[in-house]
Structures are given as structure tokens and as C-alpha cells.
C-alpha positions in Angstrom: 63.3 33.2 -49.2 62.9 35.4 -46.1 60.9 34.3 -43.1 57.7 36.1 -44.1 58.0 36.4 -47.8 56.8 32.8 -48.5 53.7 33.4 -46.3 53.0 36.7 -48.1 53.1 34.8 -51.3 50.8 32.1 -49.9 48.2 34.6 -48.8 48.2 36.3 -52.2 48.4 33.3 -54.5 46.5 30.6 -52.7 42.9 30.2 -51.5 42.6 29.2 -47.9 39.7 27.2 -46.6 39.6 26.9 -42.9 36.2 25.3 -42.5 33.7 26.2 -39.8 35.2 27.8 -36.8 32.4 27.4 -34.3 33.8 27.9 -30.9 32.0 25.0 -29.2 32.2 22.3 -31.9 34.9 20.0 -33.2 35.4 20.3 -37.0 34.1 17.3 -39.0 37.2 16.1 -40.9 37.0 14.2 -44.1 38.4 10.7 -44.8 42.1 10.2 -45.1 44.0 7.1 -46.2 46.4 6.4 -43.3 48.4 3.5 -44.8 51.6 5.3 -44.1 51.7 3.9 -40.6 49.9 6.6 -38.6 46.7 5.2 -37.2 46.1 2.9 -40.2 42.5 3.0 -41.3 40.4 -0.1 -42.0 37.3 1.6 -43.3 38.2 1.3 -47.0 38.8 5.0 -47.7 40.2 5.4 -51.2 42.9 8.0 -50.4 44.0 11.3 -49.0 42.5 13.2 -51.9 39.0 12.2 -50.9 37.7 15.8 -50.6 34.9 17.6 -52.5 36.3 19.8 -55.3 34.9 22.9 -53.6 37.2 22.4 -50.7 40.4 21.9 -52.8 42.8 24.8 -52.8 45.3 25.5 -55.6 48.0 23.8 -53.7 46.0 20.5 -53.7 47.6 19.5 -57.0 50.7 18.4 -55.1 48.5 16.5 -52.7 46.7 14.7 -55.6 50.0 13.6 -57.2 51.1 12.3 -53.8 47.9 10.4 -53.4 48.4 8.7 -56.7 51.9 7.7 -55.7 50.5 6.4 -52.4 48.1 4.0 -54.2 50.9 2.5 -56.2 53.3 2.2 -53.2 51.3 2.2 -50.0 54.3 1.3 -47.9 56.7 3.9 -49.3 57.1 5.7 -46.0 56.9 2.8 -43.4 58.1 -0.7 -43.8 55.8 -3.6 -42.9 58.1 -4.6 -40.0 57.8 -1.0 -38.7 54.0 -1.1 -39.0 53.8 -4.4 -37.2 55.5 -2.9 -34.1 53.8 0.5 -34.1 52.2 1.7 -30.9 49.3 4.2 -30.8 47.7 5.9 -27.9 44.2 5.3 -29.1 41.0 7.4 -28.7 39.7 6.1 -25.4 40.2 7.1 -21.8 39.6 3.6 -20.4 43.2 2.7 -20.0 44.5 3.0 -16.4 48.0 4.4 -16.4 48.7 3.2 -12.9 50.0 -0.4 -12.3 48.9 -2.2 -9.1 52.3 -1.2 -7.6 51.7 2.4 -8.5 48.3 2.4 -6.8 49.7 0.8 -3.7 52.5 3.4 -3.5 49.9 6.2 -4.0 47.8 4.9 -1.2 50.8 4.5 1.2 51.9 8.0 0.3 48.5 9.5 1.1 48.4 7.6 4.4 51.8 9.1 5.2 50.3 12.6 5.0 46.8 12.0 6.3 47.0 9.2 8.9 47.0 10.6 12.4 50.2 10.5 14.4 50.1 8.2 17.4 50.9 11.0 19.8 48.4 13.7 18.8 44.7 14.4 19.3 43.7 12.8 16.0 44.7 9.3 17.2 42.7 9.6 20.4 39.6 11.4 19.1 37.2 9.3 17.0 35.7 12.4 15.3 39.1 13.5 14.1 40.0 10.0 12.9 36.7 9.8 11.0 37.3 13.2 9.4 40.8 12.2 8.2 39.5 8.8 6.9 36.9 10.6 4.8 39.5 13.0 3.4 41.7 10.0 2.6 39.0 8.5 0.5 38.5 11.9 -1.2 42.2 12.2 -1.9 42.4 8.8 -3.6 40.0 10.1 -6.3 41.8 13.4 -7.0 44.4 12.3 -9.6 41.6 10.4 -11.6 39.5 13.6 -12.1 40.0 15.0 -15.6 38.0 16.6 -18.3 36.2 14.9 -21.1 35.1 17.9 -23.1 37.4 17.5 -26.1 37.6 13.8 -26.4 36.7 12.7 -30.0 34.7 9.6 -30.9 36.4 6.7 -32.7 34.6 7.3 -35.9 35.8 10.9 -36.2 39.4 10.0 -35.3 39.6 7.1 -37.8 38.6 9.5 -40.7 40.7 12.5 -39.9 41.9 14.3 -43.0 45.3 15.7 -42.1 45.5 17.5 -45.5 42.5 19.7 -44.7 43.7 23.2 -44.1 41.7 23.5 -40.8 44.2 21.0 -39.2 46.9 23.7 -38.9 47.0 27.5 -38.5 46.1 29.7 -41.4 48.7 31.5 -43.5 47.5 34.8 -42.1 48.0 33.6 -38.5 51.4 32.1 -39.3 52.4 35.4 -40.9 51.5 37.3 -37.8 53.4 34.8 -35.6 56.6 35.0 -37.6 56.5 38.8 -37.9 55.7 39.3 -34.2 58.6 40.8 -32.2 58.9 39.5 -28.7 60.2 42.6 -27.1 59.3 41.8 -23.5 61.6 39.7 -21.3 58.6 37.8 -20.0 57.4 36.7 -23.6 60.9 35.6 -24.6 61.2 33.6 -21.4 57.8 32.0 -21.8 58.4 30.9 -25.4 61.9 29.5 -24.5 60.3 27.4 -21.7 57.2 26.2 -23.5 58.1 25.9 -27.2 60.2 22.8 -27.8 61.9 23.9 -31.0 63.5 26.8 -32.8 61.5 29.5 -34.7 63.4 28.4 -37.9 62.2 24.8 -37.4 58.7 26.0 -36.8 58.8 28.0 -40.1 60.0 25.0 -42.1 57.2 22.8 -40.6 54.5 25.4 -41.3 55.8 25.8 -44.9 55.8 22.1 -45.5 52.2 21.8 -44.3 51.0 24.7 -46.4 52.8 23.3 -49.6 51.7 19.7 -48.9 55.2 18.4 -49.2 55.2 16.3 -46.0 53.3 13.1 -45.6 52.6 10.1 -43.5 53.6 10.0 -39.8 55.9 12.9 -40.3 53.0 15.1 -41.3 51.2 14.1 -38.1 54.3 15.1 -36.1 54.4 18.5 -38.0 50.7 19.1 -37.2 51.2 18.4 -33.5 54.3 20.7 -33.3 52.9 23.6 -35.3 49.6 23.6 -33.4 51.4 23.3 -30.0 53.6 26.3 -30.9 50.6 28.4 -32.0 48.8 27.4 -28.8 51.7 28.6 -26.6 52.3 31.7 -28.8 48.8 33.0 -27.9 49.7 32.7 -24.2 53.1 34.4 -24.7 52.0 37.6 -26.3 51.3 40.5 -24.0 47.6 41.4 -24.5 45.1 43.7 -22.9 42.9 41.5 -20.7 40.2 44.1 -20.6 39.7 43.9 -24.4 36.8 41.4 -24.5 36.9 40.8 -28.3 40.6 40.1 -28.3 40.2 37.8 -25.3 37.4 35.9 -27.0 39.2 35.5 -30.3 42.2 34.1 -28.5 40.0 31.7 -26.6 38.5 30.4 -29.8 41.8 30.1 -31.5 43.4 28.2 -28.6 40.4 25.8 -28.5 40.8 25.1 -32.2 44.5 24.4 -31.8 43.8 22.0 -28.9 41.3 20.1 -31.0 43.8 19.7 -33.8 46.4 18.5 -31.2 44.0 16.0 -29.6 43.0 14.6 -33.0 46.6 14.2 -34.2 47.8 12.7 -30.9 45.6 9.7 -31.4 47.6 8.9 -34.6 51.1 9.3 -33.1 53.1 6.2 -33.4 54.9 6.1 -30.1 57.1 3.1 -30.7 60.5 4.2 -29.3 63.0 5.0 -32.1 65.8 7.4 -32.7 63.6 10.3 -33.9 64.1 13.8 -32.4 61.0 15.0 -34.2 58.9 12.3 -32.5 60.3 13.3 -29.1 59.5 17.0 -29.8 55.9 16.1 -30.8 55.3 13.9 -27.8 56.8 16.4 -25.4 54.9 19.4 -26.9 51.6 17.5 -26.8 52.2 16.5 -23.2 52.7 20.1 -22.1 49.5 21.1 -23.7 47.6 18.2 -22.0 49.1 19.3 -18.7 48.0 22.9 -19.3 44.4 21.8 -19.9 44.3 19.2 -17.1 44.2 16.2 -19.4 46.5 14.3 -17.0 46.2 10.7 -18.1 47.1 11.6 -21.7 49.9 13.8 -20.4 51.5 10.9 -18.4 51.3 8.6 -21.4 52.8 11.2 -23.8 55.7 12.3 -21.6 56.6 8.7 -20.7 56.7 7.9 -24.4 58.9 11.0 -25.0 61.3 9.9 -22.3 61.6 6.4 -23.9 62.4 8.0 -27.3 64.8 10.5 -25.6 66.7 7.6 -24.0 67.7 6.4 -27.5 69.0 9.9 -28.5 71.9 9.9 -26.0 75.4 8.5 -25.9 76.9 7.5 -29.1 73.9 8.5 -31.2 74.0 12.2 -30.3 77.8 12.1 -30.5 77.6 10.9 -34.1 74.8 13.3 -34.9 76.9 16.3 -33.6 79.5 15.6 -36.3 77.2 16.5 -39.1 74.1 18.3 -37.6 74.1 22.1 -36.9 74.9 23.1 -33.4 71.5 24.6 -32.9 69.8 21.2 -33.6 72.0 19.4 -31.1 71.2 22.1 -28.5 67.4 21.7 -29.1 67.7 17.9 -28.6 69.6 18.3 -25.4 67.1 21.0 -24.1 64.1 18.8 -24.9 65.8 15.9 -23.1 66.1 18.1 -20.0 62.4 19.0 -20.2 61.4 15.4 -20.6 63.5 14.4 -17.6 62.1 17.2 -15.4 58.5 16.5 -16.3 58.9 12.8 -15.9 60.4 13.0 -12.4 57.9 15.6 -11.3 54.9 13.5 -12.5 56.2 10.3 -10.9 57.3 11.8 -7.5 54.3 14.0 -6.9 51.4 12.1 -8.6 52.6 8.5 -8.1 52.3 7.8 -11.8 54.5 5.4 -13.7 57.8 7.1 -14.5 60.0 5.9 -17.4 63.0 6.2 -15.1 65.2 5.6 -18.1 68.8 7.0 -18.0 68.7 10.2 -20.1 71.9 12.0 -21.0 71.5 15.3 -19.3 74.1 17.9 -20.0 73.4 21.3 -18.4 76.8 22.7 -19.5 75.1 23.7 -22.8 72.9 26.2 -20.9 73.8 29.9 -20.7 72.5 30.8 -17.2 72.7 34.5 -18.0 69.4 33.9 -19.8 66.5 33.6 -17.5 65.0 30.6 -19.2 68.3 28.7 -19.1 68.9 29.6 -15.4 65.4 28.3 -14.7 66.0 25.1 -16.6 69.2 24.4 -14.7 67.4 24.8 -11.4 64.6 22.5 -12.5 67.0 19.8 -13.6 68.6 19.9 -10.1 65.2 19.6 -8.6 64.5 16.7 -10.9 67.5 14.9 -9.6 66.2 15.2 -6.1 62.8 13.9 -7.3 64.6 10.9 -8.9 66.0 9.9 -5.6 62.6 10.3 -3.9 61.0 8.0 -6.5 63.6 5.3 -6.2 63.5 5.3 -2.3 59.7 5.4 -2.3 59.6 2.3 -4.6 62.2 0.6 -2.4 59.9 1.2 0.6 56.9 -0.1 -1.3 58.7 -3.2 -2.4 59.7 -4.2 1.1 57.1 -2.6 3.2 59.9 -2.0 5.8 60.7 1.6 6.6 64.2 0.4 7.6 64.9 -0.4 3.9 64.7 3.3 3.0 68.1 5.0 3.0 67.2 8.0 5.2 70.7 9.4 4.9 70.3 9.6 1.1 66.9 11.1 1.5 68.2 13.8 3.9 71.0 14.5 1.6 68.4 15.5 -1.0 67.1 18.0 1.5 70.6 19.6 1.6 70.6 19.6 -2.2 67.2 21.4 -2.3 68.5 24.0 0.2 71.5 24.7 -2.1 69.0 25.0 -5.0 67.1 27.7 -3.1 70.3 29.6 -2.6 71.2 29.4 -6.3 67.7 30.5 -7.2 68.1 33.5 -4.9 71.2 34.6 -6.8 69.5 34.2 -10.2 66.4 36.3 -9.3 68.4 39.0 -7.6 69.5 40.3 -11.0 67.6 42.1 -13.7 65.2 41.3 -15.4 64.1 38.8 -12.8 64.1 41.4 -10.1 62.0 43.8 -12.2 59.5 41.8 -14.2 56.4 40.9 -12.2 55.9 37.8 -14.3 59.5 36.6 -13.7 59.1 37.4 -10.0 56.1 35.0 -10.0 58.1 32.4 -11.9 60.9 32.4 -9.2 58.2 32.3 -6.5 57.2 29.1 -8.3 60.6 27.7 -7.5 60.1 28.5 -3.8 56.8 26.7 -4.1 58.3 23.6 -5.8 61.4 23.5 -3.4 59.3 23.8 -0.3 56.9 21.1 -1.5 59.9 18.8 -2.3 61.3 19.5 1.2 57.9 18.5 2.6 58.1 15.2 0.7 61.6 14.6 1.9 60.7 15.3 5.5 57.8 12.8 5.5 59.8 10.1 3.7 62.8 10.3 6.0 60.4 9.1 8.8 61.4 11.7 11.4 58.6 11.5 14.0 60.2 13.6 16.7 58.5 16.9 17.4 61.2 19.1 15.9 61.3 17.0 12.7 57.5 17.1 12.4 57.5 20.9 13.0 60.2 21.4 10.3 58.2 19.4 7.8 55.0 21.3 8.7 56.8 24.6 8.2 57.9 23.5 4.7 54.3 22.8 3.9 53.3 26.2 5.0 56.1 27.8 3.1 55.1 26.0 0.0 51.4 27.1 0.1 52.4 30.6 1.0 54.7 30.8 -2.1 51.7 29.6 -4.2 49.6 32.3 -2.6 52.2 34.9 -3.8 51.9 33.5 -7.3 48.2 33.7 -7.2 48.2 37.3 -6.0 50.5 38.3 -8.9 48.4 36.5 -11.5 45.0 37.8 -10.3 44.9 41.4 -11.5 44.2 42.0 -15.3 47.7 42.6 -16.6 49.4 41.9 -20.0 51.2 38.9 -18.6 48.3 37.4 -16.8 47.8 34.5 -19.3 51.4 33.5 -18.9 51.1 33.5 -15.1 48.0 31.3 -15.3 49.7 28.8 -17.6 52.6 28.4 -15.2 50.3 28.0 -12.3 48.3 25.4 -14.2 51.6 23.4 -14.7 52.7 23.6 -11.0 49.4 23.3 -9.0 48.4 19.7 -9.8 52.0 18.4 -9.3 53.2 20.2 -6.1 50.1 21.3 -4.1 48.6 18.1 -2.7 51.3 16.9 -0.3 51.7 20.2 1.5 47.9 20.7 1.5 47.2 17.3 3.0 49.9 17.6 5.7 48.6 21.1 6.6 45.1 19.8 6.8 46.1 17.0 9.1 47.8 19.5 11.4 44.6 21.7 11.3 42.5 18.8 12.4 44.9 18.1 15.3 45.4 21.6 16.5 42.6 23.8 15.1 45.1 26.4 14.1 43.3 29.5 12.7 46.3 30.5 10.5 46.5 27.1 8.9 42.7 27.3 8.2 43.1 30.7 6.8 46.0 29.7 4.5 44.0 26.8 3.0 41.0 29.2 2.6 43.2 31.8 0.8 44.6 29.1 -1.6 41.1 28.0 -2.5 40.0 31.6 -3.0 43.1 32.4 -5.0 42.6 29.5 -7.3 39.0 30.2 -8.0 39.4 32.9 -10.8 41.6 30.5 -12.8 39.6 27.4 -12.3 37.0 28.6 -14.8 39.4 28.2 -17.7 42.0 25.6 -16.5 40.8 22.2 -15.4 44.0 21.3 -13.7 43.4 24.2 -11.4 39.7 23.5 -11.0 40.5 20.0 -9.6 42.7 21.3 -6.8 40.4 24.3 -6.1 37.4 22.0 -5.6 39.6 19.8 -3.4 40.4 22.8 -1.2 36.7 23.7 -1.0 35.8 20.2 0.0 38.5 20.1 2.7 37.3 23.3 4.3 33.6 22.2 4.0 34.3 19.0 5.8 36.4 20.7 8.5 33.6 23.3 8.9 31.1 20.5 9.5 33.4 18.8 11.9 34.2 22.0 13.9 30.5 23.0 14.0 29.6 19.6 15.4 32.3 19.7 18.0 31.5 23.2 19.1 27.8 22.4 19.3 28.6 19.3 21.4 30.8 21.3 23.7 28.3 24.0 24.2 25.6 21.4 24.9 27.8 19.9 27.6 28.4 23.3 29.2 24.7 23.9 29.3 24.1 20.6 31.1 27.1 20.8 33.4 28.2 24.4 33.9 31.7 24.2 35.4 33.2 26.6 37.8 36.4 26.9 35.9 36.6 25.7 32.3 39.6 26.8 30.3 39.3 26.2 26.6 41.7 23.4 25.5 40.9 22.3 22.0 39.4 25.2 20.0 40.9 28.3 21.6 42.4 29.3 18.2 39.3 28.5 16.2 37.0 31.5 15.7 34.1 31.8 13.2 33.7 35.5 13.2 30.7 37.4 11.8 31.4 39.1 8.5 32.7 42.7 9.1 30.6 45.7 8.0 33.5 46.9 5.9 36.1 44.6 4.3 39.5 45.3 6.0 42.8 43.6 5.9 44.4 43.9 9.3 47.8 42.6 10.2 47.1 39.9 12.8 49.8 38.9 15.2 50.6 35.2 14.9 52.2 32.8 17.4 55.0 31.5 15.2 58.2 32.8 13.8 58.2 34.9 10.7 59.9 33.5 7.6 60.6 36.1 4.8 61.7 35.8 1.2 62.6 39.0 -0.6 61.3 39.6 -4.1 62.6 42.9 -5.5 61.8 45.5 -2.9 58.8 43.7 -1.4 58.7 41.1 1.4 56.2 38.3 1.3 55.5 36.3 4.4 55.9 32.6 4.0 53.3 31.3 6.4 53.3 31.2 10.2 53.5 35.0 9.8 53.7 37.6 12.6 52.0 39.7 10.0 49.4 37.7 8.1 46.8 39.2 5.8 43.3 38.2 6.6 41.7 39.3 3.3 38.5 37.3 3.5 36.1 35.8 6.1 35.4 32.1 6.5 31.7 32.4 6.8 31.3 34.5 3.6 32.4 31.6 1.4 30.0 29.1 0.0 31.9 25.9 0.1 30.7 22.6 -1.5 30.4 19.8 0.9 31.2 16.1 0.8 32.3 14.5 -2.4 30.1 16.6 -4.7 33.2 18.3 -6.3 34.2 15.0 -7.9 31.3 15.3 -10.3 33.3 17.4 -12.7 31.8 19.0 -15.7 33.8 19.9 -18.9 35.5 23.3 -18.8 36.2 25.0 -22.0 39.2 27.3 -22.1 
């Protein structure tokens, strides 16, 4: 049967009941007997066919027959031994994913970026030291901030009915998905990077859900994978951002898919076993959680996916390759790469527990003539650098002695990252990367990640001489300036805007904080106006996207708070200085501390002059344009400090739910 013929038949021969689709409410699922090993229910529900007759479609005959067989053989899908060792994520958010060692490493890492150097003004000035101490307290809270808006209560989760048709996309939606032609390079790239399975595999899963032929834990896996694919599909299609109705319908549909994913995730049995489908479901759910800023759940899911992936390597995949189609083996290897990259990025940049299991990564299967494969090969190489950073950081934490860190190995990773930058330059110099604005933004994201990684390497290698510190600071500026480029591309209403925002939401919470904290420490020490302006521009650039993506909101509010605290500090110092001048007017008083700090009055007309800066210009070429990567001789002052209404203190931590 052809790809769409089955769905055409489904829409013509079956009644479809999707339930209430209120945009702001979670659907109220009906009871389901979960004795097949997926979140086993103890509330005495009679079976999966516990639905009112009015809600049963014509295909429910198959479900009824399956329910009868379940009552005669409750353990037909999962053995008692397997049930006894099952592991479920559970519905609560109380679990802390960080061990005491992880927390200690996180605090040491923050101090590495925010503690004043012994030879600069911060160490000698109590006001500056107090400012950095307050920011350090603020920074410790940042990874813990996350949304609660689509957390389900225990009662609802324990009675989920995974046979209800509202738990997966409708036949009409699936028909449109399978018949949609991804003509644009950007859409094909986005789906390759964010969908963790083939279109044929998605079609088979969707058909099994519609027919009711898949049950137990496998059904939960299918629900997660199908909803995740539908969620990413809505971001991949090129749509008119100015069409308010289309935008609202997409928002409602994505919210519905997220609710289904979140409900099913609580019933995933995460016990490591040789199950490629389980790895796909865990990885897909982790990517959606990251997109929405649900970071704790993301860490748990991806770590579980890595543990499963570790069992799919070596002799297992060699034996599987003898009988399985080549496409299936390729998908497994590609998902292993994604798990590896995600795991190392989370652990090295957010100080969360990494699985650090040995995963069989084989990049030789990638065809780097495809943009998505070229990008994946680059990200795997970056992941290898992150792996070394993680292990050396943990070695430092275990001994507390900086001499135990292999600085030569750390610096070698810097050379590796510089080689990665050169490889990326070759990939993006060719079409379509040199022509598509979305792909230009994606490769700017590699500059952002690489410069952020070089910042981490510079700090960990413990080079405290002036040239080493300046090099590390330049990497931090380069990183934030590359992020600024991405934000500028994503801001206008374009057909690819949703895809750009999704990529930014993935990168911002992982790679922004270290460059941001290091640059802020330098700002406190030197009062450099360009550093202040760069932090301001990042905050202003993140603002339009923080309304829909919580992972961006957290960093945007952090930037606001940093600038607010620095503004209060600068105002206090300037007031104190002026007061001293009034009491003791000197004959000759050259400005020493705040000669670069200017709080100008808002201009009558908004202009964007090219301001001459004191430092060397660094340029990266994207197509025919040149974007200055910080310390620019030509730096665009596109906003004024006093026109912004920043939140002060720690108010930004009182986060409210944000619906996407």
C-alpha cells in the first residue's frame, strides 16, 4: 500500500475522535490497564477498553479483542523478571539530577569565571568584589530554573489511556505530513537533524497506532516518537509568520503534541536494554524537552538514551547488520552520534551528570556532501573535545589540585577546535550553505559553540598571564558576537524563523553562560563600554524569543539581571566619585576607572553609527557579508542603555510558566 493510500482509507472509513482541543488545557485521559510493564497501574482499572461507547471508533474492535487477551495473559509482553527491574522517570520534579560531586564541580566552575583575578581591580575594590559575589549567587540558581506549566499530576498520569485517539496526531494531520514535499534545503536539513528516524519508520508507527496493532511498552514508544516527529515537522515547514491564524493553529498543535509526549514520558521504562526503539524514543523526548526548557527531564532522558546506546555497539550492531536493512543500521549509528553529542554538551557546559559510557561512534557512514551530515561530523568532533574537558574537570574536582590537570591535553583540544573551525569554513563556503540564510545561521552557531568551547579550554588550562587571559576573553567575545549574528538572522518575520528559533533554543542554555560570565567579570574590572554593549545586545536579541521558549527566557533574564546589577554598581560609584569631587575639587584629576563608561541620553532619532573601538577587528565571512566578531573597529550601537527597562536583583528567578 502506498504511503498515503492507507491514511486516505482511514479518513474515509473510520471515525476520528480527537477530544477537546482547548489550547490551554491538558486533555483528561480515561483509564488504561498498564500491566504490560509501562507504568503499572495499581488503581484497579479493569482494562484498556474502559472507554464510553460514544468514544469508540470502528477500529476499537481490535482494541477490545486485545484487551480480552490481556486479561487472560497479563504478562504476555513483559516477563515478571523484566517488570521487577523496570525503571520509570516518574511524574514529579523533586529529584535532583546533580550529585554532591556535580554540585561541587559546578560551583568551582562558576568561581573560575566569576572570582576576581588577584592582579586586577576587582580583587582590590570591595564594591567590585561584592558585585561579583552577588552574581555568583545568582549564577548558582540558573540551571535550576525551569518551567512547570505542563507538568501533569500523579492521578492523571496513572490513568492515561494510550488507546485514545487524542494521544497521537489525527489521520488528517498524518496525511498532510506524509504528502508534504520538503523542497527547501533548510527544511530537509532541519528534519535530518531533529527527527531521529526515517519517514518510512514514522509511517509504520503511525499506521500501527491508528490500527491499534501495537501494545504495551512498545505502544508508548510509538506515541513518543510519532508526537516528537509531528512536533518537529511543524517547525520544519516554511510558513508565513505574518499569517496570524496559521501561527496560532501551529502553536495549539505543538502544545498538544508536547502534552502527549510529556504524558508518555512518565511511562517510559528506561531500564537499559538492547532496544533501538527505546533509544529513539528517549532521544526524541530529550530533544523536545530541551527545546521547551524542561532541562532536568532532558538530562534524565538523554543520559538514559546513552546507557541504552552503549548496549547497541560492538558485537550487537555487527550481528544486527547481517540481517537488518542498511537504512536501519545507519539510523542507529546516527542516533548514537546525537546521543553522544548531546550528552557531552550537557555535561561539559551545564555540569550535569554525564553517562560517559563508551559509545561506538562511526562517522565514516556520513556523507558530508549533505549539509546535515557535514554538521553532524563537526558536532561529533566538538563532542570529543567536550569529553576531554569533562574528564579533566572531574580530575581537578577529585584532587582539588590544579597540578593534576593535564594542561597539555587541554591545550591540545584547543588545537582540535581550531581545526574544526577550518573544516566548518570549508563546508559553509559551498552552496546551499553559502546561499540559505537559515544555513548561514546554523554555521554561525558552530562559531558560537567553538568559541564558547575555546573559552572553557582557556580557563581550565589555568593560564593566568596577561596574554592568555586576553586570548580567553577574546574567545568569549567572539562567542557572544556569533550568537548575536544568529539572533539578527532569526529576528525578522521569515519563512525559516521557527527553525532558527528552535536551533537557538538548543544552543543558548548550553553554550552562553561561560562566555557571558567571563565577559561580565572583565566588564566589572575594566568598565569597557563595548563589553557592556555586547551583553546588552544579547539580552535585547533574546527578548523576542523568550516569550515562547523558556530555555531562552532563562538566559535573557539572567542578562537583564547582570546589566541591572552593573548599572546599580556603576551609578553608585559615579555618584560617590562626583561627591568626592564636590568636596575636594582637584587641580588635575584624570579619569582612571570609568573613562570608557558613558550613560548617554537617548538620541532624538534612532541611529546606528559605526563606532571606532580600541581593539583589533576579527571578521568571519558569511556568503558576501562580513560580521564583526566582537572587539570591533566597526561596532553597531543599535540601542541605548538607558532606554531599556531591566529587572533588578534576583526577581528574574521567580519564573512563570510560558506557553509556546
